[in-house]
C-alpha positions in Angstrom: 2.2 -2.7 -14.7 1.0 -2.1 -11.1 -1.4 -4.4 -8.9 -2.7 -2.7 -5.8 -3.7 -4.5 -2.9 -5.8 -2.6 -0.8 -7.8 -3.4 2.4 -8.3 -2.9 6.4 -5.6 -4.6 8.3 -6.1 -8.4 8.7 -7.8 -9.1 5.1 -4.9 -10.4 3.4 -3.5 -8.4 1.9 0.4 -9.5 2.3 -0.2 -12.5 2.1 -1.9 -12.9 -1.1 0.3 -10.2 -2.0 3.8 -12.4 -1.2 2.2 -15.9 -2.5 1.3 -13.9 -6.0 5.1 -12.4 -6.1 6.2 -15.4 -5.5 5.0 -17.2 -7.9 5.4 -14.1 -10.9 8.8 -13.3 -10.1 9.5 -16.4 -11.7 8.0 -15.8 -14.9 8.9 -11.9 -15.1 11.9 -11.1 -13.0 11.8 -7.2 -13.2 8.9 -7.3 -10.6 9.2 -5.9 -7.1 7.1 -6.0 -4.1 6.0 -3.7 -1.4 4.6 -4.2 1.6 2.5 -1.3 3.1 4.2 -1.9 6.7 7.5 -2.8 5.3 7.0 0.6 3.4 7.0 2.9 6.4 10.1 1.0 7.6 11.7 3.3 4.8 11.5 6.4 6.9 12.0 5.2 10.0 8.3 4.9 10.8 8.4 9.1 10.3 4.9 9.6 10.3 2.1 8.1 12.8 -1.3 6.6 12.0 -3.8 9.6 12.0 -5.8 10.8 8.6 -3.3 13.2 8.0 -0.2 10.9 7.9 -1.9 8.4 6.5 -2.8 10.8 3.3 1.4 11.8 3.5 2.1 8.1 3.5 -0.5 7.6 0.0 1.4 10.6 -1.5 4.6 8.7 -0.7 3.7 5.4 -2.0 1.1 6.4 -4.7 4.3 8.4 -6.4 7.2 6.3 -5.5 4.9 3.4 -7.0 4.2 5.7 -10.9 7.8 6.5 -11.0 9.3 2.8 -10.8 6.4 1.7 -12.9 7.4 4.0 -15.8 10.7 2.7 -15.5 8.9 -0.8 -16.8 9.1 -2.3 -13.5 6.1 -4.4 -12.6 5.3 -3.7 -9.0 2.6 -5.6 -6.9 2.0 -4.1 -3.6 0.2 -4.8 -0.4 -1.3 -1.6 1.5 -4.2 0.0 2.6 -4.9 3.6 0.8 -7.6 5.3 3.5 -8.7 7.9 1.1 -10.4 7.7 -2.2 -8.9 10.5 -3.5 -5.6 7.9 -3.9 -6.9 5.7 -5.2 -8.9 7.2 -7.9 -5.0 9.1 -8.7 -3.4 5.7 -9.2 -6.3 4.7 -11.6 -6.1 7.9 -13.7 -2.1 8.3 -13.6 -0.5 4.7 -13.5 -0.3 2.7 -16.9 -1.6 -0.9 -16.6 -2.6 -0.1 -13.2 -4.9 -3.2 -11.0 -7.4 -2.2 -8.2 -7.6 -5.5 -5.7 -9.8 -5.3 -2.8 -9.7 -7.2 -0.4 -13.1 -7.5 1.9 -13.8 -8.9 5.1 -16.0 -8.7 8.0 -15.0 -6.4 10.3 -16.1 -9.2 13.0 -13.8 -11.5 11.0 -11.0 -9.6 11.5 -11.4 -8.9 15.1 -11.3 -13.2 15.7 -7.9 -13.0 13.8 -6.5 -9.9 14.7 -2.7 -11.3 14.2 -1.0 -7.9 14.9 -3.6 -7.2 18.1 -4.8 -3.7 16.5 -8.3 -3.9 17.3 -8.2 -5.2 20.5 -6.3 -2.9 22.1 -8.5 -0.5 19.7 -11.3 -1.3 21.4 -10.0 -0.9 24.5 -9.0 2.4 24.0 -5.4 1.3 23.7 -4.6 2.0 21.0 -5.9 5.4 18.4 -6.3 5.6 14.7 -7.6 2.1 13.8 -8.7 1.8 10.5 -12.2 -0.1 11.0 -12.3 1.0 14.8 -12.2 4.4 15.4 -11.4 5.8 11.2 -13.8 4.6 9.2 -12.9 2.9 6.2 -14.1 3.4 3.6 -14.5 0.8 0.6 -13.2 1.5 -2.7 -15.2 2.5 -5.2 -15.3 0.2 -8.4 -11.9 -1.5 -7.9 -11.0 -4.3 -10.6 -11.1 -7.0 -8.4 -12.9 -7.6 -4.9 -11.8 -11.2 -3.0 -14.1 -11.9 -0.3 -11.4 -13.5 2.4 -13.9 -14.8 5.6 -11.5 -17.6 5.6 -8.0 -18.8 6.5 -4.6 -17.5 4.3 -4.3 -20.7 2.2 -8.2 -20.0 0.4 -6.2 -16.6 -0.6 -3.5 -18.7 -2.6 -6.6 -20.1 -5.1 -7.0 -15.8 -6.1 -3.9 -16.5 -7.7 -5.2 -17.6 -11.2 -7.7 -14.7 -10.7 -4.8 -12.4 -10.8 -3.6 -13.4 -13.9 -7.1 -13.5 -15.3 -7.1 -10.1 -14.8 -3.9 -9.1 -15.9 -4.9 -11.4 -19.2 -8.5 -9.9 -19.5 -6.8 -6.4 -19.7 -3.4 -6.8 -21.9 -1.2 -5.3 -19.6 2.5 -4.7 -20.2 4.3 -7.2 -18.3 7.7 -5.8 -18.2 
């Protein structure tokens, strides 16, 4: 089973993923968590953030996730995929795949700006920021959409929604 949490920087992907993983892992030991930023470090940050590099990263992530899920490992992943091509590939090629999209207004994300990405991009000190100089194409028909213009604590309330979706879809959990 794969739960892929997507959205642009600052929406709460990692926060929700970590909250859910902590709870889910207690019940299902054969579960791992990937964070998109941490995943890049595995490869020594060998690629940048251009659209081409983002596609390379998406190909790596989707291939690894498919391989691990075929080995009966539950995966919770918090990472943005910029291209619909890779989102669709996951839906088609990974069994028991759940796409969760966290949506937040760009104005709210600019206010939060935990990583200072938006402020640096707006001041032209940083390039290739999704939502500023790289357009973000919202996922087409995600399985679950969470609107998050609130706090991190707000995301904890959505853990039950993830469990409901898993149950509704009758996913195999390992």
